[in-house]
N, C-alpha and C positions, 0 to 999 in steps of 0.2 A: 638746495644747498649751493652756495657760491664757493667754489674751491679757493683756498688760500695758496699763496706761493710756496708754502712749506708742506702742502699736502703730498704724501707719498703715493705715487701711482706705480703699481708693480705689474710685471708680467711673470711668466713662469721661469725666467732666467735668473740665475744667481749672480750674474755679472752685472756691472753697471759702468756707465761712462757719462760724461757731462752732456746733457742735452738742454743747456740753459736757454737756447733760442726758443725751443718749444715751450718750456716752462714759463719763460717770460711772456710769450704770446698769450698763453693760457691765463697766467696771473693777471695781466693787464686787462684782458677781456673781463675777468671776474671782477676786478676793481671797478672797471667802467660800469658794468651792469649793476654792481652793488650800490654805487653812489648816484647813478644817473637815471636808471629806468624806473618807471612807475610799477606799482604792485600788480596791476591787472595783467601785465605782460610777462610776469615773472616765470610762469611755467613754460611758456613758449621759448623764452630766452634761455632758460635752464636746459631745455632739450637741445636747442641750437648749440649751446656751449658744450654739451656732452658730445654731440656729433663732431664738432670742430676738433675737440681734443682727441677723440677716437681716431680721426683721420691723421692727426699729427703723430699719435702713438704708433700707428701702423707703418710710419716711415722707417721704424726700426723695431723688428720683432724681438730683438735681443737686448733691448734697453731696459734699465730700471732707473727711475728718477729718484734721487735722494739728496737731501740737503747737505750731506757730508762732502759733496763735490767741491773742489777748490777752484775759484773762490766761492765762498758761501753765497747762496742766492739772497739770503737776508742782508749780508754785507753789501751786495750789489744794489739791493733795493734802497739801502740807506744812502749809498753814494748817488743813486739816481733820484732820490726823493720820491720813490714810487711805492713805498710801503704804506700800510694802513696806520695812520697816527692814532687810531682808537684802540689798537691792539698790540702795538710794538713799543716797548720801552728800550731806549738805547743810550749808551754813554761812551765817552772817549777816554776813560781811565778806569783802572781796576778799583774795586771797593777797598777803601783804606780801613774801614771798620766794619764789624759784623752787621750793623744796622743798614749799611748800604749794599750788602750782598743781595743777590737775587734768589727768590725762593722757587723750589720745585717740590712737589709732593703728590702722593697718591691717596691721601687720607690716613694712611698708617705710618709710612716712613717719609721723611722730608729731608731736604738739604738746602743749605744756603751757600751759593756759589760766588766766590770772590772775583774770579776772572784774572788772577795774577799772571805775570809773565815769567819771572825767574822762579816763582813758587806759586802753585795753586793750592788753596785751602778750600775744601768742601766740608762744611760742618754738617753733622748728621744727627738725626733724631729718629727714635721709634716711640710711637705715641703712648705705649703702656709702660715705659721705663720711668717709674716714679720712686721716690723714697718710700720706705716702710713696707707694709703688707696689710692684709685685711684687718680692720680694727673697728671699734665701736666707741662713740663719744657720749653715749646716753648716760645721764646721771639720774639714778633712780630716786624718786621721792621729792624731786625739786618742786613739784606742784604744791606741796604743803606750804611753801613760803610765798606762793603767788598772790594770795589775797593781801598779805602784808605789803608786798611790793606795789600792788595796785593802789592801795590806800595811801602810801607815801607819795606816789605820783599825783594822785588827785589832790592831796593835801599840800602840794607845792614844795615837796622835798626831794627833788630829782637826784641829788648826789647821794642821799641816804638810800634811795631806791636802787640807784646804780650799784652801790656797794653790795647790797643784799642780793641783787640779781647776779652779780659777779661771783658771789660765794656759793650760790645754790642752783642757779639755772644755766650757767655757762656749761658747755660741753667740756669733757676732759678726755684727752689733753685739750687745752684751750686753742692751740694752733692745729694746723692740718699739714698734710704731706706736700712734697715738692715735686714738680715735674723736672726731669733731669736731662742733661745733655748726654748723648750716647758716645759720640766718637768724632774724630776729624780725620779725613783722608787728605794726606799731603802728597803733592807731586812736586819734586824738586828737579828743575830742568837744567840742562848742561850748556845753555846758551847765555852768554854774558852781554852780547852786543845789544845796543839800544833798538827797541822795536819801532816800526813805522806803521801808519794806517791802523792804529789800534781801535777796535770797536768791541763793545760788550753789550749784550742785549738779553731781553726776555720777551719771547713771542707768546703773548697770552693766548693766541688762537691755536697754537700747537702744543703749548706746555713745555717748550724747549728753551733752555738758557744757552747762550753761545758766546764765544769770544774768538776774535780773529785778529791777527797781526802779522806783520812781515819782518823777518830778520835775515839780513844778508841775501836778499832776493828770494827767500823761501817764505811762503804764506802758510801759517799754522792756523788750524781750526779746531776748536774744542767745543763739544756740545754736551749738555747734561740734561737728562729728563728722568722723571719718575713714572714708572709704569704700574697702573692699577691692575692691568690684566696679568702681568707676570711678576708683580710684587718685588720689583727691583728698581734701584737707581742705577742708571747707565751713564758712564762717561765715555765719550768717543773722541779720540784724537786722530787727526789726519794732517797731511802736509801736501803741498803742491808738487814736491819732488820726492821720489822714492828714497827710503832709507834715512830719513832726516829726523825721526822722532827718537829722542834720548831723554830719559828721566829715571829718577829713583822714586819709589813710593812707599809710604808707610800708613797703616791704619792705626791710629793712636787713640787710646782710651782717655777718659776724663775722670778726674777724681776730685772730691770735695776736700781740698786742702785748706780752705779758709778757716774752718772751725774743726778742731781736732775731734770734738765729740760727734761730728757728723761723719768723719772720715772712716767709715767702715765699708765703703763702696769700692772694694778691691777689684782690679781687673788684671788680665794677663794678655800679652801680645805675643802671638806665635805665628808660625807659618805652617802650611800643609801642602803636601805634594810639590809639584813643580811651580805652580802659579797661583797659589792662594795665600792670603793673609787672614788670620783668625784673631778675633778679639772676644774674650769671654769675661764675665764679671757678675757682680751681684749688686743689688740696691743697698743704699745706706740705711742703717738703723737711725731713727729720728724720733725724738720725744718719747723714748721708751718703747717705740713700736719697731719690732724686728724687721730688718730689710729682707723680704722673702722673695723678691723677684730675682730671677737669673736670666741672663741674656747671652746671646751669641750673635756676633756680626762677622760676616766674611766678605772678602774681596777676591774676585777671580779676575785675573788679567789674561787677555787673549791678544796675540799680536799677529799682524800680517807682515811677515819677513822679519829680519833682524834677529837679535839674541835676547832671550829672557833668562835672567839669573835670579834665584832666590837665595838670600843669605839670612837665615833665621826669620825675623819679622820685617825684612825689607826686600823688596823686589826691584831689580834694575833692568831697564829696557834699553837696548842699544840698537840703533840703525834700523828701526822699524818703519814701515810705510804707513801703517795705521794701527791703532791700539784700541781695544774695547775693554772697559773695566765694568764689572757687575758688582754692585753692593747689595747684599741681602742681610736682613736682621730679624730677630724674633726674641720674645721673652716667654716665660712660662705662665704668663697671665691668661686666665680663661674668662673670669668675670670678677666682679668686685668682692666676691666671697671665695674664689677658687683660684689657686696658683699652681695647679697640678699639671700644667701643660709641659711639653717637652720642647724646649727652645732649640735644641740641637737637631731634633728630627724635623722640626718645622723649617729650619734653614736648609737642611739637606733635600727636603721635598721641593723647595723652590729651585735650588741649584740643579736638581735632576731635570726639572722641566726646562730650565734655561739651556741645559746642555744639548737638548734635542731640538732647539729652535735657533734659527739664524738671526743675527743682529737686525737685519733689515725688516724681518717679520716682527720682531719685538718692537722696533721703532714704529712701524706702521700701525700695529695694534694699539700701542700707547697713544699715538696721535688720534686715531679714530675713536678710541674710548673717550679721550679728553674732549674732542670736538662734538661728540654726541651731546654733551652738556653745554659746552661753550657756544656753539653755533646757534643755539636756540634764540638768542636775543642779539639784535644789532641796534646800536644807538649811533646815529650819524648827525653831527652838528657842524656848523660852518667851519671850514678850514681857513687859516690865516697864514701869513708868511712865517710865523714861528712854529707852526704845527709839526714841521719836520726837523726841528732842532733836537739836539740831545735832550733827554727828559729833564735833567737837572737845569738846563738852560731855559726850557719852557716854563718850568716852575718859577725861576727867578724873574722872568720877564712878564709874568701874567698880569701884573698891575699896569704896566706901561703899554703892552700890546695885547689886546684880547685874543684868546685862543680857546674858543668854545670846545674844540675837539679834545682839549686837555680834560675837561669834565667827563667826556665820553670815555677817555682812557681811565680815569679814576673809577668811573662806574664799572668798567669791565675788569679792572684790577680787583675790585671787591668780589666780583663773581668768580674770578680766577682763584682767589684765596680760598673761597668756600669749596670750590671743586677740588682743590689741592689738600684741604684739611678736614673735610667732612664727607665721608662716603658711607653708604649703608653698610652696617657691620663694624664701623670704626667707632672711636671715641668722638665726642663732640669737639668742636673748635674751642680751644682754651684761650686764655688771655693773649698768648702769642701764636695762636694757630696750632701748629705742630712744630714750630721752629724755636729753638732755645739753646743758647750757647753756655748757659750758666748752671752750676749745681745749686746755687742760691739765687734763683731768678727773682726779679721784682714781683712782689705779691705772690711768690711761689709759682707763677704761671698757672694758676688754678682756674676754677670756674667761679667767677665772681658774679653773683646774681642780683645785686642791687642796681645794675645797669648793664654791665659789660657782656655777660653771656647772652642776655636777651638781644642786645644790639648786634652781636655777631650774627644773629639769625633774623633780624628785621627784614632783610631783603630776600630770604630764601624762597619765598613763595612768589612774590612779584617778579623776581629775576628768573623765573621759569626753571628753578632748581629744586622743585618740591621734594624729590626723593632724598635730597641731601639734608632734610630736616630729621631723618630717621634717627641719627645718633642722639640728637637733642631729646627727641620724644622717648627714646629708650632710656636715657639718663633720668628723665622725669619719672618714668615707671620705676626704675631702680631706687630712686630717692624715697619712694613711698615705704620702703622696707624700714630703714631706720627712722624715717619721718613719722611713721605711725607709733614707733616706740617713744620718740621725743614728744609727740602729742600727748601720750598717756602719762609719761613719767615727769615731764617738765611742766605740763599745763593741765593735767587731769582731764583731757579732752579726747573725744573720738576723732576719727579721720587721721589725716597726716599733715605735718607742717614741715617747712624747710626755711632756712634763713638766708644768709648773704654769701655763703661760700660752700663749696664742696670740692672734692678731689677725686682721684681714680677710684677710691674706696667707698664713695657715696655716703659719707657721713653727713648728718643732717642737723646736728645740734648747733646752738649759737656758738660762734667762735670769735677769736681775736680779742674780744672784750665787749662789755655792754654798750659801748659807744657805737659799735657796728652790729653786734649780735642780737639786738632787740628788734631787728627787721624781720617780723614774722610772716610777711607776705611774699617772700622770695619764691616759695612754691606756687602760690596763687598766681604770681606774675608769669611764671613758666607755663602754667596751665593755659593762659591766654594764647600761647603759641599752638597748643593743641587745637583750640577753637579756630584760630587763623588757618591752620592746615585744612580743617574741614571747610571753612568758608571758601577757600580757593579751589579745593578739589571736589567739594560736594560728595565726598565719599562716606556714605552712611555706614558701611561696614567698619571703616576705621573709627567713626564716631562711636559706634556701639562698643568696640573694644576699649576705647579710651574713656568711656563714660564712667567706670568706677574710679578712675584717677581724678576726673573732674569732681565727681560727687564726694570723694574722700577729702578733697581740699575744702569744699563747701561744708562738709560735716564738721571739720575742725572749727571753722569760724562761727558756725551756728552755736557751738559750745563756748568759744573763747570770747566772743563779744560781750561787753558789759555796758551797763547803763551809764551815760554821761551824768555828771552832777545836776544838769538841768532837768533830768527826769524824762526828757523827750528823745534824745538821740542814743544810738548805740555806737560804741567806739572800740577800737583795739586798745589794750592796755596790758603790758607795755608796748611801746611803739617808738619808731624814730623816722626821721626824714633824711635818707642817706645823702651825704654824710655830713650834713650841715648842723652846727650847734646853735640852738636857740639862744637868744639874748633876752633875759627877763629875770624875774624874781627866782632866786635859788640856783641860777645857772652862772657858773664861774669856772675858771681854770682851777684844777686841783691835782694833787698827786694821787694817781690811780693805782691801787694795790694790785689790780689784775694785770695791767700792762707794764707797771713799773715806770710810768711816764707822767710828767706834769702835762696834763691834757684837759679835755673838756668832756662833758657827757652830752649825748643827744637824746637821752631817754625822755619820753613824754607819753601822752595818750592821744589816740585818734589823729595821727599825722594825716594831712590832706592826701598824700600819696596812698596810704593804706585805704582810705575811704574810696578813692577813685578806683583802685585795683579791685576792691571787693564789689563795687557796683558793676564793674565789667564781669567779674567772676560769677556773681549771682545771676546777671542777665544771661550770660552764655550758658550757665547750667540749666536755667529754666527753659531756654530755647532748645537745648540738647534733649532735655527730658520730653519736651513736646514733640520734637521730631521723631524720637524713638518710642514714644508712647509709654514712658516710664514714670513712676513715682509722682503722679499728678498732685496728690494731697501735699506731699512734702515740698514740691516745687512751689505751691501756693504759699506755704510757710516761708520759704526762702524769699519770695517776692515781698512778703509782709515785712520781713526783717530788713531787706534792702531799702524799703521805704523809710526806715528809721535810721539809716546810716547818716552820720553827721554830714551836712551839706558843705559844698565849697562856699567859702566866705571871702569877702573883700575887707582888707584891713583899713585902719585909719589913714594909712599913707596912700590909699587907692590901689594897692597891689593885691594880687591873689594871696591869701594867707597860706603859709606853708604848714601851719599847725592849727589845731582846733582853737587854741588861744591865740590872740593877736600879739605875737612875739616878734622881736627883732632878730637880727642875725649877728653872731659873733664874727662870721666871715662873710662880708657883704658881696664879694665877687665869686661866690662859690661855684665850682665847676659843675656840680650836679644841678639838674632842674627837676627834682623829684616831684614837686607838686604840679609840674606841667605834664605828668603822665597822662592825665585825662584828655589833653589835647593831642598829644602824640607820645607813644604809639597807641594810647588808649582811645576810647570812643565815648567819653563822658562829656567833654567840653567841645564846643563847635562854634565856628563863626556863624553857622546857619541856625543851630538849635538853641544855643545859649549865648546870644550876642551880648548880653549884659556882662559877661566875663571877659570879653575880648580886650577892652581897655585895661583891666587889671592884669591880664596875662602880659600884654605889651609892656606894662609898667615894670613887671619883673624882668622881662627880657632886656629892656633898656637899662634898668638899674645894674644888672650883672654884666652887661656889655657883650661884645662879640668875640672876646678872647677866650682863654682857658685851654684846656687840654684838647687833644685830637678828638676824643669821644664827645667832649662837651660841645665842640664846634659842629660835629656831625649832627648831634641832637638839635642844636639851635637851627641848623639849616632845615631840618624836618619840621620843626615848630613853625618857622616862618613860612614854610611851604603850606602848612595847614592854615595859615593866616592869609594865604594867597599873595605873599610878597616875594616874588622870585628875585627881584633886585637885591633885597637884603640877604636872601639865601646865597646868591651868587657872590656877593661881597664877602660873606663869611667864608665861603669856599676858597676864595683867593687868599684870604688871611691864613687859612689853614695850610695851604700849600707853602706859604712863605715861612710860617712859624711853628707849625706842629705836624710836619710831615717830612720824613726822610726822603732822600733822592730816590730810594727804592719804592716809594709810595706807601711804605708802611707808616701808620700813624704813630705819633708820639703821645705818651702820657706825661707831659712836661718833657722828660728826656727818655725814659724807658720805652722801648718798642712795644706796641700792642697792635692787635688787628682790629679791635672794636671800632676805632675811628675810620679805618679804611672800609670796613664792611658797613658801618653806619652811613658813610658817604654814599654808597651805592643805593641804600634805601632812601636817603634824602633826595638824591637826584631823581630817582623814580617818582618820588612823591611830588616833585616839582612839575612832572609831566603827566602823570596819571594818578588819580585818587579814586578809591572805590569803597571807603570805609563807611559811608552813610547810605549804602544801598543804591548809589548812583555811580556809574562810571563817568568820571569828570575828566575831560581831556584838556590838557594845557592849563591847569588851574593856577600855576605860579611860574609862568614863562619869563625868564629875564630877557631884556632887550637884545642882548648879544646872541641869544639863541633863536632869533626870529624865524629861521628856516631850519628844517631838519626832518628826520624820520626816526621812529622808534618801532622796531618790529620784534614781535615775540613776547612782549611784556604781558604779564598775567594780571587779571583783575578778579576780585572776589565774585563768587557766583559761578565759577568755572568757565571763565572767558579768557581767550588769548587775543590780544589786540595788536594789529599792525596799523600804524598811522603815519601820515606825512603832513607837514605844514609849510607854508610859505608866508613871509611877512606877518607872522604871528597868527595866521588863520589856518585852520584845518582844511586840507585839500582833498583828502581821501582817508577812509578808515575801512579796514577789513577786520571782521570780528569772527573768530571761530568759537562756536558754542560747544564746549566739551561735556556739558551736563544737561543741556536742553532746558535750562531754567529761563524764566522771563528776565528781561534786562531793562534798565533805565539808563540812558546815556545823556550826558550834558556837554555841549560845546557851543561856541558862537555860531550863529547862522541856522537856517532851516535845513534839515537833513532829509534826504530821500534814502530809503532802505530797499536794497535789492538782494535777492538770493536765487540762484539758479536761473537767472535771466528774468525773474518775475519780481514785481514790486511787492514789498511786504507792508501790510497795514500796520500803522502805529498810531499812538495817541500822544498828544502834547499835554504835559502835566503842568500844574500850577507853578512849579519852580523853573519852568522853561525847558526841562528835560523831556526826552521822548521815551516812550515805553513800547515794547513789543515782545511777543513770545518767540522763542527759538526752539529749534529741533537739534538734538544731540548730533554732533558731527557736521552740521551745516555751517557754511561760511556766509556771512552777511556783509555786503558792501554798502557803506554809507557815504553819500556825496552831498556836497552843499548845493542846494537848488539854485 
């Protein structure tokens, strides 16, 4: 581990004072080693670093190093341009809008920090605060109308089929529940003078957001972080002179006042004891579903010096030297069927533990917990003169002045978001992560599974955050509950099925309308993430537990698939290609009785995306069955059905067809690339295995262009990476920064904030540097010219491998490979490789594709060098 400048190093003393010289010396050594030394010397240098710092620490047995010393060490590193530009975001003004605020989170509770001067607003969320309560959207007997719907689709009558599907197969209620905003913590300061030397930042490496400025010769520092260890969000205020902190604070609830029929989400603001603020409330009734969630949030204010006064639901602090604010929150949510928890008891349990623990220990534990995940991967690309500018200025200048380290920062920001929003035991990352200011957020801030939820987790394995996939995998398991009911009642099939959206309550029926709800492969797509988790971890115990989920999805489609009119193929019917409307006979805009809008239908049969996902699903299932020695005869049947799935086709315009029929597009620049699934993230199409489809794929990419939403651009980057075109991927990245990315690095979906693009970007950047989907670990497959030198350490590859690599002038100079599962490996890069382990040369073979192959032993490190 190379320590960061923000790492807390403690002794047994509870006192602290500034020792910035020691910290700076240690920090700069760490930065030097991180960016300059080669991997083989790492352990020796790490040991030297530890000795050096131990000697420095011994200079004062009574010291404790902490970033709340004034001035902030982060602020100093910004002034000195000595910070790591791959992990520090910083700005010279507060956030003017919520989208530009900076996120902290521990997977369960999150905050968006504005960094204001006269007023600070910290917007707060608790991941299980949603509208409604447990409910079921299954419509019994819908399957009786399925044959009629299928016949209408085959007969070229999509609007009639759409109408019949809307009446009989849509879930009810048609819509789903909404993720809610919980509270806002406001700090109103008593200083009116203009600030100087303002800085606002988010340190991705420590998980701490900070702001520092000077007024009348006094420097003020405010830090905010979210602790997974202690389940609290902490706000720490300090000043360079004693007795200078003065403010009022309120914890304010949020109510849905936009639509009166939603506004049953009442809250109460109270105080408790000498130093606590209490917010209690209930979730809103919505669509006839009673709001059954109850919540409690509390703020506890602790001061060093000065006076603290509480007047009802407001606390006033006067003349304090430092102040620590603890925010805790809980609901009565237990699981998607159970809301019998005690939110008040949960809050008190957290507060009781906090009372027995000192702030510095809370801070240290939070940082160490965060770094246990974050420090696993380091991406280092060339620095330029703009790399140390404020983040928003770096984004604005990316076209005129190359800044490869900006890509490294974007990569790490995605990893940061996943660490902050998806921890074992929490809910999965939703459309906005866990951050949401609205009671009626865009698309309800749900789990949208025709691209967005999957994209949120594309990078979880390669980014060395495998444990953080647990919430997604748990949700998939929970979806099989109503999913099996939907399979039976809506489709007359065995197994389980899930469509394009769900919420906290794990409903699985079609929703929104037939234009979106006929996406029957949402669950199948999610199942591919289970297989990916196995491929990266090689955990057969996990695979055995997940096998019934995989098989249940296969069971559904073995029943649901029907014969194509040509008598040869099998197809899904109904189907759609999210969310693109076909242009052809029977397709036109019409007034939809389900949505009450003049819109289009997407209903069809055998959409290309469906066929590609099912080819992956059936392949993964049969491989899982073989590994586990299960259901051999059934697996053979599945393979036979897979062979009959409608093939990918090239249309008359030379592009890859999006549908089984050669149809046009009503929206020719559509943001989705659904029929590109087979290239990425799927494993059906390939520049190596299916070269005949590469030009048709490129024709689609060229026709739709490099624009679109944030998630669309991230997907395009990954697609071009699979086509080995790093220049095009990098060009799309730069356009994304300028047009579909907030200064906070959150992605836009046109305008609404979403995390999918930010997280998809992490996956795409990884795909440009390492690919392993075809059984070969391919190094630098899509390297842009601007990234000619760099290093990537800790990235994961399928097969249970961890890769550290460095390159210069576009060529690999050294690779260190940790075998976590002891599996054989194939590796591909330019040049002839020599393989060493434990000082001995390892025998390897050179294969026909130019890759090398060798066996590995679990736990062994293999060093590969160019001969």
